[in-house]
Steps between C-alpha positions, in 0.01 A plus 500: 500500500449844651594866453547709815449877467644728767399864532159371397293773666697789347468681168732271304396179672135562414596548135699175502206308647258657250719386211531149642125470555326261265815304426533136600784566742447456873567834668565587862514857627702588808332727754532578869122474537357223281162528674463853360637434153292577191685325219369387160299178491726197520790676674588343834587747778790373712629654821850638495724800542830558323636625832432155649726241330320205663168609350659531156647152518156367588328694221751360248414137570375356170583818306681471167517867389535815711417862430711704741408860569643655815361830625717806560568432869817548708592128477398455135835346406491249785142400423578447132816298560337275758200441275728400213695273733174336611389458137829334412467262796141423396621401155293745298572478129442867426508845662374830363658782700377859482809720501538854365621674184865611527540360849872445458562854373306675780732366770425786743123434505429243775212308344677492163826377654319231698330362191828503309653293779219246471569480126865423579390224738283345230789510254756366749279202584407445134132485587228441236354847525347777294601842629251773408637855520213751488554873465305761701132406511255715303239429767709690755367810325143428608616674818548819296124559480480764774800690366371491144149621586605728788803722431522364145842340521662167424673488835730196480855641453615251235738744331577580139682187378194277455363169633354209303219426747321164492133414557448266797262294286793419273704391801224262608467360148874444461523329839207269427635402159839414646348310792296288263793446263713368784214306659418317175861414415608141547823609669644819652563766237813719478510832680398809306443870573252736339470878536140617526472848352251717318529653152506863619804676646331778696648774717327739737418763239371243251280340766351839587423561132347155460272542802400847374379338179326210672321708763443817299665700777814709524752272676859604566810330633618692808859375497730249666447578868550173689528655848136604508397160368701323769325695775162425344581129472606485864150604602368163380802270485809417708791739463726226359249427223460867415877539471530185290244632250665842489836341423333318210357825368837671527645230276215544256585869493871445446498191275147439377366151430437491126464159339693399191341350190636161604339532844166591347527197272579277799195635684278427201647149482414407857156663472413346167381846393608864501515663845229748590569870447486767768240687296270196506544479878429873540188487282362204695583658835337830404185311396488330841546834675220651291263227620 
């Protein structure tokens, strides 16, 4: 049978496809523009858009396992729920849904609350699904390059409580392993959830110190100013998205997002190995920047 990967052209989707490459599974990748797609050898590009339910129903014909990643868009919740409904109607035997770490707790953050609602739908319908709950992505900090080398600051106002950030490569690996586990099973497997977290609980000051060591520069943390960040985000993104991200950061500042030992163990279980550290990510990123 066949695995369908949504979000295939984005950061996580590309990692999922890379980890599926070379396996004996048949893989389709959903894209709005299949004629422009550049997927790994053997991956079939199929036309579709999560905002178009008819196209999703068509793309699911012959599919047995679905990777569902819905972008942060105004109708994210609707897109996710309709895709799951279509997958259920298509008779898929497994779903891997990309949710978010602590979605239920961050009820005032729109994209967290939406994902938590999708999790409730999956539970209410008793669907054979793996729910992956990644923390803040380490790779988001690639965007800190100009701030680090310019004014010498780690400019993301993550606060003082700490976040157990996760490497996007670990997300792709976990998703691929769960897709293949469900695809190879003789019958639908029970639902399960996994947090995806990193081993380091880092706050703003610690991140500034770490980047100082990695880059050999004096890096400081300028504080928890979210208003300036929101204005900067609105220069390149819709106002609703900027506000959504700022609300997330405010919760990081007030509550943190530090993983427990049990959550780290669960992450290692789904990965089949220890999760990557932030320091390893920073060292690799600095080497790329140096080139």
